[in-house]
Chimera marker file (.cmm) of the C-alpha trace (Angstrom):
<marker_set name="trace">
<marker id="1" x="34.753" y="160.913" z="167.934" r="1" g="1" b="0" radius="0.5"/>
<marker id="2" x="38.006" y="161.224" z="165.975" r="1" g="1" b="0" radius="0.5"/>
<marker id="3" x="40.506" y="158.104" z="165.143" r="1" g="1" b="0" radius="0.5"/>
<marker id="4" x="43.727" y="158.150" z="166.896" r="1" g="1" b="0" radius="0.5"/>
<marker id="5" x="46.361" y="158.601" z="165.081" r="1" g="1" b="0" radius="0.5"/>
<marker id="6" x="48.603" y="156.039" z="165.005" r="1" g="1" b="0" radius="0.5"/>
<marker id="7" x="51.871" y="155.023" z="163.485" r="1" g="1" b="0" radius="0.5"/>
<marker id="8" x="51.695" y="152.062" z="160.739" r="1" g="1" b="0" radius="0.5"/>
<marker id="9" x="54.336" y="151.051" z="158.935" r="1" g="1" b="0" radius="0.5"/>
<marker id="10" x="53.876" y="150.206" z="155.614" r="1" g="1" b="0" radius="0.5"/>
<marker id="11" x="55.913" y="146.782" z="154.486" r="1" g="1" b="0" radius="0.5"/>
<marker id="12" x="57.966" y="148.768" z="152.341" r="1" g="1" b="0" radius="0.5"/>
<marker id="13" x="59.017" y="150.715" z="155.446" r="1" g="1" b="0" radius="0.5"/>
<marker id="14" x="60.076" y="147.695" z="157.197" r="1" g="1" b="0" radius="0.5"/>
<marker id="15" x="61.944" y="146.059" z="154.689" r="1" g="1" b="0" radius="0.5"/>
<marker id="16" x="65.193" y="147.384" z="154.964" r="1" g="1" b="0" radius="0.5"/>
<marker id="17" x="65.601" y="146.675" z="158.910" r="1" g="1" b="0" radius="0.5"/>
<marker id="18" x="64.268" y="143.075" z="158.119" r="1" g="1" b="0" radius="0.5"/>
<marker id="19" x="66.991" y="142.738" z="155.599" r="1" g="1" b="0" radius="0.5"/>
<marker id="20" x="69.864" y="144.176" z="157.586" r="1" g="1" b="0" radius="0.5"/>
<marker id="21" x="68.688" y="142.015" z="160.436" r="1" g="1" b="0" radius="0.5"/>
<marker id="22" x="68.280" y="138.659" z="157.770" r="1" g="1" b="0" radius="0.5"/>
<marker id="23" x="71.961" y="139.696" z="156.744" r="1" g="1" b="0" radius="0.5"/>
<marker id="24" x="73.438" y="140.058" z="160.080" r="1" g="1" b="0" radius="0.5"/>
<marker id="25" x="71.853" y="136.720" z="161.153" r="1" g="1" b="0" radius="0.5"/>
<marker id="26" x="73.047" y="135.052" z="158.375" r="1" g="1" b="0" radius="0.5"/>
<marker id="27" x="76.474" y="136.340" z="158.967" r="1" g="1" b="0" radius="0.5"/>
<marker id="28" x="76.333" y="135.338" z="162.387" r="1" g="1" b="0" radius="0.5"/>
<marker id="29" x="75.226" y="131.476" z="161.941" r="1" g="1" b="0" radius="0.5"/>
<marker id="30" x="78.047" y="131.748" z="159.245" r="1" g="1" b="0" radius="0.5"/>
<marker id="31" x="80.655" y="132.055" z="161.534" r="1" g="1" b="0" radius="0.5"/>
<marker id="32" x="79.354" y="129.999" z="164.491" r="1" g="1" b="0" radius="0.5"/>
<marker id="33" x="78.989" y="127.053" z="162.036" r="1" g="1" b="0" radius="0.5"/>
<marker id="34" x="82.632" y="127.834" z="160.517" r="1" g="1" b="0" radius="0.5"/>
<marker id="35" x="84.334" y="127.797" z="164.034" r="1" g="1" b="0" radius="0.5"/>
<marker id="36" x="82.293" y="124.480" z="164.916" r="1" g="1" b="0" radius="0.5"/>
<marker id="37" x="83.253" y="122.789" z="161.595" r="1" g="1" b="0" radius="0.5"/>
<marker id="38" x="86.900" y="124.075" z="162.572" r="1" g="1" b="0" radius="0.5"/>
<marker id="39" x="86.684" y="122.501" z="166.038" r="1" g="1" b="0" radius="0.5"/>
<marker id="40" x="85.646" y="119.283" z="165.163" r="1" g="1" b="0" radius="0.5"/>
<marker id="41" x="87.969" y="118.662" z="162.379" r="1" g="1" b="0" radius="0.5"/>
<marker id="42" x="90.851" y="120.267" z="164.600" r="1" g="1" b="0" radius="0.5"/>
<marker id="43" x="90.378" y="118.618" z="167.901" r="1" g="1" b="0" radius="0.5"/>
<marker id="44" x="88.801" y="115.176" z="166.415" r="1" g="1" b="0" radius="0.5"/>
<marker id="45" x="90.272" y="111.980" z="167.900" r="1" g="1" b="0" radius="0.5"/>
<marker id="46" x="88.952" y="110.341" z="164.692" r="1" g="1" b="0" radius="0.5"/>
<marker id="47" x="91.892" y="110.388" z="162.896" r="1" g="1" b="0" radius="0.5"/>
<marker id="48" x="90.143" y="110.331" z="159.060" r="1" g="1" b="0" radius="0.5"/>
<marker id="49" x="88.179" y="113.579" z="160.038" r="1" g="1" b="0" radius="0.5"/>
<marker id="50" x="91.489" y="115.218" z="161.300" r="1" g="1" b="0" radius="0.5"/>
<marker id="51" x="93.273" y="114.093" z="158.249" r="1" g="1" b="0" radius="0.5"/>
<marker id="52" x="91.098" y="115.066" z="155.936" r="1" g="1" b="0" radius="0.5"/>
<marker id="53" x="90.969" y="118.796" z="157.418" r="1" g="1" b="0" radius="0.5"/>
<marker id="54" x="94.461" y="118.715" z="157.348" r="1" g="1" b="0" radius="0.5"/>
<marker id="55" x="95.104" y="117.815" z="153.958" r="1" g="1" b="0" radius="0.5"/>
<marker id="56" x="92.587" y="120.090" z="152.765" r="1" g="1" b="0" radius="0.5"/>
<marker id="57" x="94.070" y="122.599" z="154.290" r="1" g="1" b="0" radius="0.5"/>
<marker id="58" x="97.608" y="121.786" z="152.310" r="1" g="1" b="0" radius="0.5"/>
<marker id="59" x="95.719" y="121.606" z="149.024" r="1" g="1" b="0" radius="0.5"/>
<marker id="60" x="94.636" y="125.309" z="149.493" r="1" g="1" b="0" radius="0.5"/>
<marker id="61" x="97.898" y="126.144" z="150.422" r="1" g="1" b="0" radius="0.5"/>
<marker id="62" x="97.155" y="127.092" z="154.051" r="1" g="1" b="0" radius="0.5"/>
<marker id="63" x="99.346" y="126.551" z="156.407" r="1" g="1" b="0" radius="0.5"/>
<marker id="64" x="98.419" y="124.554" z="159.620" r="1" g="1" b="0" radius="0.5"/>
<marker id="65" x="101.708" y="124.023" z="161.661" r="1" g="1" b="0" radius="0.5"/>
<link id1="1" id2="2" r="1" g="1" b="0" radius="0.2"/>
<link id1="2" id2="3" r="1" g="1" b="0" radius="0.2"/>
<link id1="3" id2="4" r="1" g="1" b="0" radius="0.2"/>
<link id1="4" id2="5" r="1" g="1" b="0" radius="0.2"/>
<link id1="5" id2="6" r="1" g="1" b="0" radius="0.2"/>
<link id1="6" id2="7" r="1" g="1" b="0" radius="0.2"/>
<link id1="7" id2="8" r="1" g="1" b="0" radius="0.2"/>
<link id1="8" id2="9" r="1" g="1" b="0" radius="0.2"/>
<link id1="9" id2="10" r="1" g="1" b="0" radius="0.2"/>
<link id1="10" id2="11" r="1" g="1" b="0" radius="0.2"/>
<link id1="11" id2="12" r="1" g="1" b="0" radius="0.2"/>
<link id1="12" id2="13" r="1" g="1" b="0" radius="0.2"/>
<link id1="13" id2="14" r="1" g="1" b="0" radius="0.2"/>
<link id1="14" id2="15" r="1" g="1" b="0" radius="0.2"/>
<link id1="15" id2="16" r="1" g="1" b="0" radius="0.2"/>
<link id1="16" id2="17" r="1" g="1" b="0" radius="0.2"/>
<link id1="17" id2="18" r="1" g="1" b="0" radius="0.2"/>
<link id1="18" id2="19" r="1" g="1" b="0" radius="0.2"/>
<link id1="19" id2="20" r="1" g="1" b="0" radius="0.2"/>
<link id1="20" id2="21" r="1" g="1" b="0" radius="0.2"/>
<link id1="21" id2="22" r="1" g="1" b="0" radius="0.2"/>
<link id1="22" id2="23" r="1" g="1" b="0" radius="0.2"/>
<link id1="23" id2="24" r="1" g="1" b="0" radius="0.2"/>
<link id1="24" id2="25" r="1" g="1" b="0" radius="0.2"/>
<link id1="25" id2="26" r="1" g="1" b="0" radius="0.2"/>
<link id1="26" id2="27" r="1" g="1" b="0" radius="0.2"/>
<link id1="27" id2="28" r="1" g="1" b="0" radius="0.2"/>
<link id1="28" id2="29" r="1" g="1" b="0" radius="0.2"/>
<link id1="29" id2="30" r="1" g="1" b="0" radius="0.2"/>
<link id1="30" id2="31" r="1" g="1" b="0" radius="0.2"/>
<link id1="31" id2="32" r="1" g="1" b="0" radius="0.2"/>
<link id1="32" id2="33" r="1" g="1" b="0" radius="0.2"/>
<link id1="33" id2="34" r="1" g="1" b="0" radius="0.2"/>
<link id1="34" id2="35" r="1" g="1" b="0" radius="0.2"/>
<link id1="35" id2="36" r="1" g="1" b="0" radius="0.2"/>
<link id1="36" id2="37" r="1" g="1" b="0" radius="0.2"/>
<link id1="37" id2="38" r="1" g="1" b="0" radius="0.2"/>
<link id1="38" id2="39" r="1" g="1" b="0" radius="0.2"/>
<link id1="39" id2="40" r="1" g="1" b="0" radius="0.2"/>
<link id1="40" id2="41" r="1" g="1" b="0" radius="0.2"/>
<link id1="41" id2="42" r="1" g="1" b="0" radius="0.2"/>
<link id1="42" id2="43" r="1" g="1" b="0" radius="0.2"/>
<link id1="43" id2="44" r="1" g="1" b="0" radius="0.2"/>
<link id1="44" id2="45" r="1" g="1" b="0" radius="0.2"/>
<link id1="45" id2="46" r="1" g="1" b="0" radius="0.2"/>
<link id1="46" id2="47" r="1" g="1" b="0" radius="0.2"/>
<link id1="47" id2="48" r="1" g="1" b="0" radius="0.2"/>
<link id1="48" id2="49" r="1" g="1" b="0" radius="0.2"/>
<link id1="49" id2="50" r="1" g="1" b="0" radius="0.2"/>
<link id1="50" id2="51" r="1" g="1" b="0" radius="0.2"/>
<link id1="51" id2="52" r="1" g="1" b="0" radius="0.2"/>
<link id1="52" id2="53" r="1" g="1" b="0" radius="0.2"/>
<link id1="53" id2="54" r="1" g="1" b="0" radius="0.2"/>
<link id1="54" id2="55" r="1" g="1" b="0" radius="0.2"/>
<link id1="55" id2="56" r="1" g="1" b="0" radius="0.2"/>
<link id1="56" id2="57" r="1" g="1" b="0" radius="0.2"/>
<link id1="57" id2="58" r="1" g="1" b="0" radius="0.2"/>
<link id1="58" id2="59" r="1" g="1" b="0" radius="0.2"/>
<link id1="59" id2="60" r="1" g="1" b="0" radius="0.2"/>
<link id1="60" id2="61" r="1" g="1" b="0" radius="0.2"/>
<link id1="61" id2="62" r="1" g="1" b="0" radius="0.2"/>
<link id1="62" id2="63" r="1" g="1" b="0" radius="0.2"/>
<link id1="63" id2="64" r="1" g="1" b="0" radius="0.2"/>
<link id1="64" id2="65" r="1" g="1" b="0" radius="0.2"/>
</marker_set>
């Protein structure tokens, strides 16, 4: 009885898709983490957190108001 033909991917063949997915996930998490930091620092009711973010923006020559 003949063996059925199967499509088996070698690890090398699946690597580009894995690398692309990994890069996409890293970018997505970086964007979400950045939005979280900006949201927390920008809308924080704790004055020290807001002032630290405010001073950091000015020290990097980034206008904030």
